[in-house]
KESE-483417 format. One record per residue: residue number from 0; chain; y negated, x, z of N, C-alpha, C in turn. Coordinates in steps of 0.02 Angstrom, whole numbers. Each point is the difference from the previous one (the first is absolute). Example, Ala and Ser with C-alpha at 12.3 -4.5 7.8 and 13.67 -1.06 7.14 Angstrom:
2
ATOM   i ch    n.y    n.x    n.z   ca.y   ca.x   ca.z    c.y    c.x    c.z
ATOM   0  A    284    660    390    -59    -45      0    -60     45      0
ATOM   1  A    -53    -18    -36    -59     42      3    -55    -39     37
END
This chain:
379
ATOM   i ch    n.y    n.x    n.z   ca.y   ca.x   ca.z    c.y    c.x    c.z
ATOM   0  A  -4192   1161   7517    -46     27     40     -3     24     73
ATOM   1  A     26     46     20      6     -5     85    -53     35     24
ATOM   2  A    -58    -44     53    -63     30     34     27     22     62
ATOM   3  A     73     19     40      9     17     52      6     79      4
ATOM   4  A     -9     24     44     16     94     -6     77    -15     14
ATOM   5  A     24     52    -62     78     13     13     22     52     80
ATOM   6  A     59     12     11     11     28     55    -34     85     10
ATOM   7  A    -12     11    -70     -1     77     26    -98     -2     12
ATOM   8  A    -20    -60    -33    -86      0     -6    -16     -9     88
ATOM   9  A     32    -52     14     -8     -9     75     29     30     61
ATOM  10  A     34     63    -25     26     58     35    -65     49      0
ATOM  11  A    -23     10    -57    -69     32    -11    -54     -9     30
ATOM  12  A      0    -52     -8    -68    -45     12     -7     13     96
ATOM  13  A     60    -27     27     23     31     57    -22     52     42
ATOM  14  A     23     61    -48     -3     57      9    -67     48    -10
ATOM  15  A    -33    -19    -44    -52     29    -12    -65    -42     56
ATOM  16  A      8    -63     30    -45    -35     28     11     41     71
ATOM  17  A     66     -5     15     -2     45     85    -21     43      1
ATOM  18  A     14     50    -74    -27     84     -3    -69     -9     16
ATOM  19  A    -28    -39    -36    -76     11    -18    -43    -34     87
ATOM  20  A     37    -45     23    -16      3     70     -7     42     48
ATOM  21  A     68     39      4      3     72     40    -50     35     -8
ATOM  22  A      4     24    -70    -43     58    -25    -46     -7    -23
ATOM  23  A    -39    -55    -35    -54     -4    -37    -69    -47     50
ATOM  24  A     34    -57     15    -40    -45     55    -53     34     43
ATOM  25  A     39     35     54    -27     36     41    -64     56    -16
ATOM  26  A      8     31    -50    -49     79    -44    -52    -46    -30
ATOM  27  A      5    -78    -39    -50     -9    -47    -57     29     15
ATOM  28  A    -50    -17     42    -76     17      6      1     77      7
ATOM  29  A     35     54     47     -6     39      8      4     48    -76
ATOM  30  A     45    -23    -35     17     32    -73    -68    -28    -51
ATOM  31  A    -19    -61      7    -43    -37    -31    -69     62      5
ATOM  32  A    -38      2     67    -53     21     11     -8     80      8
ATOM  33  A     55      6    -18     -8     86      7     33     16    -76
ATOM  34  A     26    -33    -27     20     -4    -79     62     55      7
ATOM  35  A     36    -11     42     60     45    -19     59    -21    -32
ATOM  36  A     17     15    -37     61      2    -53     72     25     54
ATOM  37  A     30    -41     30     54     13     49     73     24    -34
ATOM  38  A      0     62    -23     65      8    -45     57     14     44
ATOM  39  A    -13     -5     63     84     -5     26     20    -84    -14
ATOM  40  A    -39    -39     14     18    -53    -13     26    -12    -75
ATOM  41  A    -21     24    -43     35      3    -76     46     29     17
ATOM  42  A     29     77     17     63     18      2     42    -42     38
ATOM  43  A     -5    -52     50     49    -45     32     11    -76    -49
ATOM  44  A    -43     -1    -40     -8    -49    -51     51     25    -46
ATOM  45  A      6     65    -31     36     29    -35     82     11     24
ATOM  46  A      7    -10     55     62     21     33     39    -81     -5
ATOM  47  A    -36    -36     14      8   -104      2     22      0    -91
ATOM  48  A    -15     34    -50     -6    -21    -54    -59    -19    -35
ATOM  49  A    -63    -13     24    -34    -34    -16    -61     36    -48
ATOM  50  A     15     65     -3    -42     31    -48     36     18    -78
ATOM  51  A     66    -19     10     28     -7    -74     29    -54    -14
ATOM  52  A    -23    -62     18     16    -61    -11     49    -19    -62
ATOM  53  A    -31     27    -47     12    -31    -67     45     62    -49
ATOM  54  A      0     56     52     49     61    -19     74    -31    -11
ATOM  55  A     22     31    -50     85    -13      9     28     52     64
ATOM  56  A     60    -28     19     30     34     50     29     65    -15
ATOM  57  A     -1     15    -67     38     73     -8    -51     36     -1
ATOM  58  A    -70    -13      0    -64     47      8    -25    -11     64
ATOM  59  A     39    -27     57    -13      0     56    -45    -46     34
ATOM  60  A    -11    -62    -45    -43    -62     15     49    -46     32
ATOM  61  A    -45    -57     -6     32    -71     32     45    -46    -56
ATOM  62  A    -32     39    -65     44    -58    -49    -19    -74      7
ATOM  63  A    -58    -39     35    -24    -58     -8    -32    -17    -50
ATOM  64  A    -10    -63      2    -42    -38    -56    -83     -3    -11
ATOM  65  A    -31    -38    -24    -78    -18      1     -7    -55     57
ATOM  66  A     40    -40     10     -1    -53     31      6     25     83
ATOM  67  A     55     62      0     -2     15     68    -65     39     18
ATOM  68  A    -22     49    -60    -73     30     25    -52    -33      9
ATOM  69  A     -6    -64    -22    -58    -40      7     12    -13     80
ATOM  70  A     64     -5     23     -3    -23     59    -25     53     50
ATOM  71  A     25     65    -21    -24     64     43    -59    -13      7
ATOM  72  A    -44     13    -58    -83     24     -9    -28    -82     27
ATOM  73  A     32    -43     19    -29    -44     35     -9     -5     61
ATOM  74  A     57     23     30     15    -10     65    -51     59     34
ATOM  75  A     11     58    -29    -45     41     20    -69    -24     -2
ATOM  76  A    -22    -26    -44    -60    -16    -17    -45    -57     40
ATOM  77  A     40    -32     25    -16    -74     48    -15     55     72
ATOM  78  A     14     54     14     -5     31     41    -63     58      6
ATOM  79  A     12     58    -62    -59     34    -21      4     11    -71
ATOM  80  A    -36    -29    -29    -11     17    -76    -17     47      3
ATOM  81  A    -22     44     20     11     73    -26     30     49    -18
ATOM  82  A     59    -13     59     80      5     -3     34    -18    -52
ATOM  83  A    -22    -56    -11     20    -36    -69      5     29    -66
ATOM  84  A    -80     28      9    -12     14    -63     32     72    -33
ATOM  85  A     10     37     44     21     81      7     82    -24     -5
ATOM  86  A     17    -30     19     90    -27    -19     -6    -10    -70
ATOM  87  A    -41    -39    -29    -10    -37    -58    -10     46    -64
ATOM  88  A    -42     48     42    -34     68    -79     58     40      9
ATOM  89  A     28     10     59     61     64    -10     61    -17    -29
ATOM  90  A     17    -72     17     58    -27    -58    -28    -33    -61
ATOM  91  A    -16    -35     -7    -24    -12    -85    -34     58    -34
ATOM  92  A    -46     20     35    -35     41    -46     39     71    -22
ATOM  93  A    -19     49     43     44     69     -8     56     10    -15
ATOM  94  A     49    -53     40     66     19     21     42    -39    -71
ATOM  95  A    -35    -56    -17     29    -40    -57    -28     14    -62
ATOM  96  A    -64     68     -6     -4     21    -67     64     42    -19
ATOM  97  A     11     52     62     50     38    -20     68    -40    -14
ATOM  98  A     -7    -43     36     87    -33    -15      5    -20    -53
ATOM  99  A    -65    -37    -20      7    -45    -72     -1     54    -53
ATOM 100  A    -50     50     -9      3     36    -58     28     76      1
ATOM 101  A     28     24     78      7     52    -15     86     23    -16
ATOM 102  A     15     75    -22     47      0    -19     45      5     49
ATOM 103  A     71     20    -11     58    -10     72    -30     66     37
ATOM 104  A    -10     49    -20    -21     60     40    -38     -1     42
ATOM 105  A    -80    -28    -33    -43    -16     26     -6    -69     61
ATOM 106  A     67    -39    -11     12    -57     58     31     32     55
ATOM 107  A     45     40    -24     57     41     55    -53     42     45
ATOM 108  A    -48     29    -45    -44     53     62    -51    -36     37
ATOM 109  A    -28    -63    -11    -71    -20     35     38    -67     29
ATOM 110  A     28    -53    -38      6    -49     38     38     -1     72
ATOM 111  A     49     32     -6     40      0     91    -45     23     44
ATOM 112  A    -48     38     -4    -52     15     43    -44    -59     19
ATOM 113  A    -23    -20    -59    -48    -65      6      9    -55     31
ATOM 114  A     97    -19    -28     17    -41     21      1     -6     86
ATOM 115  A     20     55     34     10      3     65    -84     28     37
ATOM 116  A    -50     -9    -39    -67     15     20     13     82     41
ATOM 117  A     44     24    -12    -11     89     15    -70     25    -56
ATOM 118  A     -2    -34    -39    -61      3    -61    -33    -57      9
ATOM 119  A    -79     -4     -7    -24    -43     -9    -38     -4    -67
ATOM 120  A    -20    -43    -23    -15    -25    -70    -59    -16    -12
ATOM 121  A    -44     36    -49    -47    -23    -23      4    -27    -87
ATOM 122  A    -53    -22    -31      1    -32    -60    -58      9    -35
ATOM 123  A    -52     34    -47    -60     15      3     -8    -19    -87
ATOM 124  A    -64    -52    -12      1    -21    -64    -75    -11     18
ATOM 125  A    -33    -19     26    -69    -40      8    -46     88      4
ATOM 126  A    -69      0    -39    -29     71     32    -74    -39     17
ATOM 127  A    -47     57     13    -50    -41     23    -40    -18    -53
ATOM 128  A    -12    -12    -63    -45    -32    -44     64    -37    -61
ATOM 129  A     54     -7     24     61    -51    -36     31    -41     41
ATOM 130  A    -19    -57     11     31    -32     57     53    -43    -38
ATOM 131  A    -22    -52    -26     36    -50    -56     -3     35    -69
ATOM 132  A    -42     51    -12     -2     23    -72     50     58     11
ATOM 133  A     49     -3     20     46     73     -6      8     36    -49
ATOM 134  A      6    -35    -54    -10     35    -63    -44     44      1
ATOM 135  A    -51      7     32    -60     56    -20      2     22     57
ATOM 136  A     52     40     19     15     46     67    -29     53    -18
ATOM 137  A      1     60     25    -32     79    -19     24     44     51
ATOM 138  A     74    -14     26     43     34     37     29     17    -66
ATOM 139  A     22     59    -13     26     27    -76     58     66     29
ATOM 140  A     50     -6    -52     56     35      8      8     47    -79
ATOM 141  A      0     75     13     -4     33    -64     65     43    -15
ATOM 142  A     39    -11    -38     58     35    -10     -3     71    -10
ATOM 143  A     37     43     47    -19     61     20     86     33     11
ATOM 144  A     39      1    -70     75     18     -4     42    -36     36
ATOM 145  A     29     13     40     51    -46     58    -36    -45     43
ATOM 146  A    -75     15      3    -37    -54     50    -61    -26    -27
ATOM 147  A    -32    -28     46    -66    -34    -21    -44     24     54
ATOM 148  A    -57      9    -28    -80     20     51    -14    -70      8
ATOM 149  A     -1    -29     55    -40    -64     27    -69     14     28
ATOM 150  A    -60    -37    -26    -67     11     30    -26    -67      8
ATOM 151  A    -35    -26     63    -37    -56      9     27    -23     66
ATOM 152  A     -9    -71     12      2    -26     74     21    -83    -20
ATOM 153  A     21    -18     41      8    -72     25     -1    -21     80
ATOM 154  A    -27    -78    -18    -35    -10     72     35    -65      9
ATOM 155  A     -2    -32     73     26    -45     31     79    -19    -23
ATOM 156  A     -1     81     34     90     -1    -16     35      5     72
ATOM 157  A     37    -69      1     48     -2     66     54     59     12
ATOM 158  A    -14     48     70     31     45      6      6     62    -23
ATOM 159  A    -82     14    -29    -21     52    -17      5     65     19
ATOM 160  A    -14     -1     89      2     48     30     76     33     23
ATOM 161  A     29    -70     15     69     25     49     60     -7    -38
ATOM 162  A    -10    -39    -79     38    -20    -45     33     77    -12
ATOM 163  A     87     16     -2     45     68    -18    -19      2    -87
ATOM 164  A      8    -82    -26     27     10    -90    -56    -63    -14
ATOM 165  A    -43     26    -57    -36    -32    -32      6    -22    -50
ATOM 166  A     20    -52    -45     -1    -25    -54    -57     -4    -38
ATOM 167  A    -32     49    -65    -64    -36    -12      2     -3    -72
ATOM 168  A    -47    -35    -29      0     -5    -82    -66     47     -1
ATOM 169  A      1     20    -56    -59     57    -15     -1      0    -81
ATOM 170  A    -58     14    -20     -3     -2    -87     20     38    -28
ATOM 171  A     38     12    -49     37     49    -41    -31      5    -74
ATOM 172  A    -40    -52    -17    -13    -28    -74    -76     -1      2
ATOM 173  A    -19    -45    -50    -61    -36      7    -33    -29     60
ATOM 174  A    -61    -11      0    -26    -48     49     -3    -66    -31
ATOM 175  A     40    -69     46     -3    -62    -47     51    -12    -23
ATOM 176  A     33     51    -17     73    -15    -20     63    -22     19
ATOM 177  A     16    -58      7     63     -2     53     63     22     -7
ATOM 178  A    -15     27    -47     92     55     12    -39     86     -1
ATOM 179  A    -56      1     34    -26     65     -2      2     25     84
ATOM 180  A     39    -43     53     25     37     51     60      9      8
ATOM 181  A     21     33     62     59     21     27      0      2     59
ATOM 182  A     65    -26     27      7     10     82     30     49     16
ATOM 183  A    -22     45     60     43     46     39     18     -7     72
ATOM 184  A     36     43      7     12      8     79    -26     68     32
ATOM 185  A    -42    -12     54    -36     50     26     27      0     80
ATOM 186  A     26     60     23     29     22     55    -70     27     46
ATOM 187  A      9     -9     56    -38     25     57     -1     59      5
ATOM 188  A    -49     49      5     -1     77     -5    -11     34    -82
ATOM 189  A      5    -37    -55      9     17    -62    -89     35     -2
ATOM 190  A      2     55     -6    -70     42    -14    -59    -37    -57
ATOM 191  A    -58    -22     37    -22    -23    -41     -9    -91     20
ATOM 192  A     38    -25     40     16    -55     20    -28    -23     61
ATOM 193  A    -45    -36     26    -16    -25     52    -19    -68     12
ATOM 194  A    -11      9     73    -39    -75      9    -76      1     14
ATOM 195  A    -17    -40      4   -107    -10     -8    -22    -43     47
ATOM 196  A    -43    -26    -12    -37    -52     39     46    -59     24
ATOM 197  A      0    -12     66     41    -57     34    -65    -53      3
ATOM 198  A     30    -63    -11    -31    -63    -21    -21    -43     80
ATOM 199  A    -49     15     16    -47    -36     59     31    -79    -29
ATOM 200  A     32    -60     44     12    -61    -46    -17    -64     50
ATOM 201  A    -18    -37    -36    -10    -74     35     73    -17     33
ATOM 202  A     52    -18    -31     55      5      7     59     14    -14
ATOM 203  A     64     -9     13     58     44      1     -8     85     23
ATOM 204  A    -27      4     45    -40     75     46     67     24      3
ATOM 205  A     56    -21     37     76     40      6     17      8    -72
ATOM 206  A    -17     -9    -54     51     19    -72    -39     60    -32
ATOM 207  A     -7     56     -4    -30     62     -8    -19     -7    -76
ATOM 208  A    -38      3     -8    -72     -8    -76    -32     58    -18
ATOM 209  A     11     53    -53    -36     46    -13     19     35    -52
ATOM 210  A    -34     46    -17    -15     42    -64     60     44    -19
ATOM 211  A     23     -1    -37     38     63    -49    -34     25    -26
ATOM 212  A     17     70    -18    -42     60    -11     21     34    -52
ATOM 213  A     -1     26    -70     36     51    -37    -55     45    -14
ATOM 214  A     31     75      2    -52     43    -10     33     50    -42
ATOM 215  A     24     -6    -64     37     43    -25     79     10     33
ATOM 216  A      8    -57      2     66    -23     49     61     10    -76
ATOM 217  A     48     41     16     51     13    -56     57    -33     26
ATOM 218  A     33    -53    -41     49    -55     14     57     22    -59
ATOM 219  A     51     -3     26     52     23    -45     26    -47    -52
ATOM 220  A     25     10    -61     -8    -45    -39     70    -45     17
ATOM 221  A     53     34     40     61    -56     22    -43    -40     75
ATOM 222  A    -41     -1     15    -53    -49     25    -22    -61    -20
ATOM 223  A     18      0    -83    -37    -58    -20     45    -53    -21
ATOM 224  A    -25    -51     30     37    -67      5     11    -39    -90
ATOM 225  A     36    -10    -12     10     -4    -78    -32     34    -52
ATOM 226  A    -14    -46    -51    -13     22    -56    -85     22      6
ATOM 227  A    -29     70    -32    -63     -2    -18    -44    -53    -24
ATOM 228  A    -56    -40     28    -31    -50    -22     28    -51     31
ATOM 229  A     56     -1     46      9    -88      6    -30    -19     84
ATOM 230  A    -42     54     24    -17    -18     61    -29    -61      8
ATOM 231  A    -40    -20    -30    -52    -61     -3     50    -50      4
ATOM 232  A     48    -13    -56     37    -41    -27     55    -17     80
ATOM 233  A     16     48     22     33      5     72    -31    -35     58
ATOM 234  A    -48     25     10    -50    -21     33    -15    -62     19
ATOM 235  A     -3    -36    -80    -17    -67     -2     86    -42     28
ATOM 236  A     50     26    -12     59    -38     18      0     32     89
ATOM 237  A     -8     38     24      8     14     49    -43    -46     51
ATOM 238  A    -59    -31    -32    -63    -39     34     39    -62      3
ATOM 239  A     37    -27    -58     29    -65      7     32    -15     81
ATOM 240  A     42     56     18     53    -13     47    -55     11     53
ATOM 241  A    -69     50     -8    -46     -1     64    -42    -56     41
ATOM 242  A     10    -38    -83    -47    -56     27     35    -59     21
ATOM 243  A     85     15     12     25    -40     45     -8     22     69
ATOM 244  A      1     66     -3    -12     22     66    -62     11     45
ATOM 245  A    -41    -35    -34    -90    -22     17      0    -58     25
ATOM 246  A     47    -52    -42     10    -71     10     34    -14     64
ATOM 247  A     53     36     19     26     19     68    -34      7     44
ATOM 248  A    -35     57     -1    -59     24     49    -54    -61     -2
ATOM 249  A    -24    -35    -31    -45    -51      1     38    -62     55
ATOM 250  A     69    -17    -40     45    -25     24     -9     -1     76
ATOM 251  A     23     58     30      6      8     69    -90      5     41
ATOM 252  A    -36     22    -39    -56    -21     28    -40    -80     26
ATOM 253  A     19    -27    -55     -6    -71    -11     43    -39     65
ATOM 254  A     58     27      9     56    -33     55    -36     20     63
ATOM 255  A     -3     68     -1    -24     18     84    -66    -19      5
ATOM 256  A    -66      5    -43    -51    -54     20     -7    -64     27
ATOM 257  A     46    -46    -39     21    -63     -4     45    -18     72
ATOM 258  A     48     34     25     26    -18     67    -24     23     52
ATOM 259  A    -55     52    -23    -53      8     63    -38    -41      6
ATOM 260  A    -23    -26    -49    -47    -70     -8     14    -63     32
ATOM 261  A     75    -14    -22     48    -48     34     -3      1     59
ATOM 262  A     15     50     40     16      5     64    -66    -11     34
ATOM 263  A    -51     31    -22    -83      3     44     -8    -75      3
ATOM 264  A     14    -43    -70    -28    -49      3     34    -63     54
ATOM 265  A     54     27     20     46    -39     32    -21      9     77
ATOM 266  A    -13     70     25    -30     11     68    -60     -1      0
ATOM 267  A    -52    -17    -48    -79     11      2    -12    -82     28
ATOM 268  A    -29    -20     59    -38    -51     11    -57      3      5
ATOM 269  A    -30    -71    -29    -51     -9    -27    -11    -92     15
ATOM 270  A    -50    -17     47    -18    -70      6     61    -37     32
ATOM 271  A     52     24     45     45    -16     14     73      9    -42
ATOM 272  A     -6     30    -54     60     11    -27     18     47    -45
ATOM 273  A     51     31    -22      8     41    -47    -30    -10    -57
ATOM 274  A    -34     65    -21    -55      0    -76     59    -23    -47
ATOM 275  A     57      7    -25     29    -47    -34     23    -56    -12
ATOM 276  A     -9    -39     53    -14    -79      4    -56    -27    -61
ATOM 277  A    -57     63      0    -47    -25    -59     20     -8    -66
ATOM 278  A    -34    -41    -27      8     16    -68    -34     69    -45
ATOM 279  A    -54     19     25    -28     50    -34     56     72     -8
ATOM 280  A     19    -12     72     67     68      9     64    -21    -45
ATOM 281  A     28    -63     30     56    -14    -50     20      7    -76
ATOM 282  A    -62    -15    -25      2      0    -82     -9     68    -15
ATOM 283  A    -46     51     41     -1     76    -30     75     15     15
ATOM 284  A     55    -30     70     60     39     15     44    -56    -91
ATOM 285  A    -24    -41    -15     43    -30    -50     -8     47    -70
ATOM 286  A    -40     23     -6    -31     17    -62     32     75      7
ATOM 287  A    -17     37     65     45     65     -1     62     -1     -5
ATOM 288  A     36    -54     25     80      7      4     25      2    -70
ATOM 289  A    -45    -64    -50     33    -30    -59    -19     76    -64
ATOM 290  A    -52     29     18    -18     56    -52     57     57     18
ATOM 291  A     -3     18     68     60     57     11     61    -22    -24
ATOM 292  A     34    -67    -18     45    -19    -14      9      5    -67
ATOM 293  A    -60    -21    -40     13     12    -76     -6     61    -19
ATOM 294  A    -23     59     36     -7     81    -21     80     15     30
ATOM 295  A     15    -27     39     84     29     40     42    -17    -69
ATOM 296  A     -3    -66    -37     41    -18    -55    -13     33    -71
ATOM 297  A    -60     16    -11    -25     35    -55     30     85      6
ATOM 298  A     -9      2     43     16     86     11     75      1      0
ATOM 299  A     44    -26     27     60     -8      5     28    -22    -73
ATOM 300  A    -36    -29    -52     22    -15    -69    -10     57    -35
ATOM 301  A    -49     45     -1    -12     62    -17     69     47     25
ATOM 302  A     -4     10     66     50     39      3     76    -13    -23
ATOM 303  A     -4    -84     -7     83     -7    -39     -3     16    -72
ATOM 304  A    -56     11    -28    -14     16    -67     18     87     -2
ATOM 305  A    -49     33     46      8     84      8     78      2     16
ATOM 306  A     34    -41     41     78     14     18     42      4    -62
ATOM 307  A     -7    -67    -45     43     -8    -54    -37     52    -71
ATOM 308  A    -37     41      1    -26     59    -43    -32    -72    -69
ATOM 309  A    -35    -34     32    -44    -52    -60    -65     29      9
ATOM 310  A    -44    -15    -43    -71     14    -16    -35    -20     69
ATOM 311  A    -42     52     30    -17    -44     73    -86     15     13
ATOM 312  A    -38     18    -65    -44     30      4    -49    -70      8
ATOM 313  A      4    -62    -28    -59    -38      8     31    -39     74
ATOM 314  A     60    -28     24     26     -5     56    -24     49     55
ATOM 315  A     10     43     10    -37     50     33    -75      6     14
ATOM 316  A    -20      4    -54    -77    -17      7    -13    -66     39
ATOM 317  A     33    -42    -27    -37    -77     27     24      7     76
ATOM 318  A     62     16     22     18     25     76    -47     43     39
ATOM 319  A    -30     51    -28    -54     31     17    -55     -9     32
ATOM 320  A    -35    -33    -72    -70    -30     -1     11    -59     59
ATOM 321  A     52    -40     -4    -17    -62     49      2     -7     54
ATOM 322  A     62     56     37     15     16     55    -56     52     36
ATOM 323  A    -20     30    -41    -68     43     21    -57    -33     18
ATOM 324  A    -24    -37    -41    -46    -52     -1     18    -58     75
ATOM 325  A     45    -14      8     41    -38     59    -15     18     66
ATOM 326  A     25     64     -1    -10     46     61    -78     14     12
ATOM 327  A    -45     -2    -47    -54     22     18    -38    -75     18
ATOM 328  A     19    -53    -10    -21    -51     17     25    -35     67
ATOM 329  A     61      2     18     30     10     52    -26     32     50
ATOM 330  A     -1     62     -4     -9     43     61    -90    -22     21
ATOM 331  A    -45    -38    -47    -67     -3     10      5    -67     39
ATOM 332  A     50    -51     -2    -13    -63     29     37     23     51
ATOM 333  A     48     38      6     31     24     74    -48     14     48
ATOM 334  A    -39     60    -19    -72     26     27    -53    -72     27
ATOM 335  A     -2    -44    -56    -32    -70     32     21    -42     50
ATOM 336  A     50     -5    -12     43    -34     56      3     24     65
ATOM 337  A    -19     75      7     10     36     63    -62     -3     14
ATOM 338  A    -57    -13    -32    -76    -19     13    -13     74     32
ATOM 339  A    -30     24     55    -38     45      9     36     72     13
ATOM 340  A     70    -33     55     41     34     -2     56     36    -61
ATOM 341  A    -22    -39    -59     39     34    -67    -44     73    -13
ATOM 342  A    -49    -11      8    -50     40     -2     -3     83     41
ATOM 343  A     43     -7     39     31     42     70     73     45    -24
ATOM 344  A      3     54     24     48     17    -13     57      5     41
ATOM 345  A     -9    -48     53     38    -23     38     53    -49    -13
ATOM 346  A     -9    -19    -55     57    -42    -49      4     44    -63
ATOM 347  A     65    -44    -28     17     55    -54    -18    -15    -64
ATOM 348  A    -57    -63    -10    -16    -23    -66    -57     31    -21
ATOM 349  A    -34     39     34    -62     24    -34     24     77    -47
ATOM 350  A     72     20     30     27     49    -50     39    -33    -38
ATOM 351  A     24    -43     -7     19    -33    -68    -46     -9    -43
ATOM 352  A    -76    -18     26    -41    -21    -38    -11     60    -48
ATOM 353  A    -16     62     52     -6     66    -53     53     26    -50
ATOM 354  A     36    -16     37     75     42    -46      6    -30    -59
ATOM 355  A    -14    -99      4     22    -32    -76    -39     30    -46
ATOM 356  A    -64     25      5    -36     -2    -64     17     39    -55
ATOM 357  A     36     61     29     31     48    -52     48    -33    -51
ATOM 358  A     40    -46     40     39    -32    -52    -10    -27    -65
ATOM 359  A    -70    -32     -4    -20    -21    -47    -41     70    -50
ATOM 360  A     12     64     18    -34     44    -38     40     38    -28
ATOM 361  A     67     35     60     42     50    -12     53    -10    -66
ATOM 362  A     29     34    -52     46     -9    -38    -12    -60    -50
ATOM 363  A    -90     13      2    -24    -48    -66    -35    -66     49
ATOM 364  A    -63      6    -13    -32    -48     16      7    -53    -21
ATOM 365  A    -23    -66     30     18    -62     -2    -15    -27   -102
ATOM 366  A    -64     55      3    -27    -23    -71     51     24    -55
ATOM 367  A     39     67     20     64     17    -53     51    -34     -6
ATOM 368  A      5    -21     54     61    -59      1    -13    -54    -45
ATOM 369  A    -47    -31     18    -26    -50    -48      2     11    -85
ATOM 370  A    -28     75     -4     10     26    -70     57      9    -12
ATOM 371  A     47     10     30     75     28    -10     23    -63    -17
ATOM 372  A     -4    -43     47     16    -89    -28    -24    -33    -48
ATOM 373  A    -52      5    -20    -29    -33    -67     16     50    -66
ATOM 374  A     -1     52     10     34     29    -65     65    -17    -25
ATOM 375  A     56     -2     64     59    -10     -3      8    -78    -27
ATOM 376  A    -49    -50     16      9    -56    -24    -22    -27    -56
ATOM 377  A    -52     49    -26    -34     -6    -59     35     41    -74
ATOM 378  A     49     48     30     46     28    -54     31    -44    -49
END
């Protein structure tokens, strides 16, 4: 085992850290308060190869692995988690679904533009009445010659308005049948395919979240990913990697909040000394640092399994569950250490506090992760 960054990881960490300081940090509060999804920023990230991290070079990507991917998401999220969330969703959901389950023609058609952020990607599974119960979805596709007619809606979809390409899982069979769903690629401008309500969120406000609406949308069968009836099974495999993404996002939030709290505790004086000298504060910092370290190790173990093409469902769920709960706890303690100032927008911890909560909900709640873990343990 080697716990040091290799040369590539070190270079990537420095590169993305420098990029984030110059291009993200000065705009954080403007984007957050106005809920601006900064498309030009993602174009720049695409030019640097950070929007096609896991994509092989033959399709225009960076050809990197999951350890490097974690580093990129973590470093961005230490500065602005909402940008980290969008980078993760684009890479691990939309792009990775086509890369994993698309045929060669489909990969050549869509992946190069996604890998460079010429196109922004979205991915749709969740519906208004079917969150964790994805098998009960109501969005349907009915075969009509060489096409499918799609009706329904998806909600809580990252990049639903600004996305150029969306991978969407719809029902082609009976409700509740795990083999009754199929994945299709939808392109912006298709008749009957549009975006709906944009969500006004607690946190992650610079990451766009909205509805996808299908009203008699005709999608060619050539846009179908894999076999009919395999959509749900594909989605579960994609979410295995997605959980590593959310774990990396959580790790970045936790580190960002911890580092801000550590710095403040050394600078804030009470009773003639820095508050870091007081056991009540120093013990909080000790707990935070320990749990962050544990999150990171668990996450990279899951990444190792994923990189080796070994089963990662259980470890991915563990990493996502633990890291997301830790980031909420660390963000909460960071606000507490800042005291009244932590409740103001003059310090970064209030935003980490707001952003953190999504990590225990998105791509499977903590309760769903426990369900996944326990079912695999009890097989």
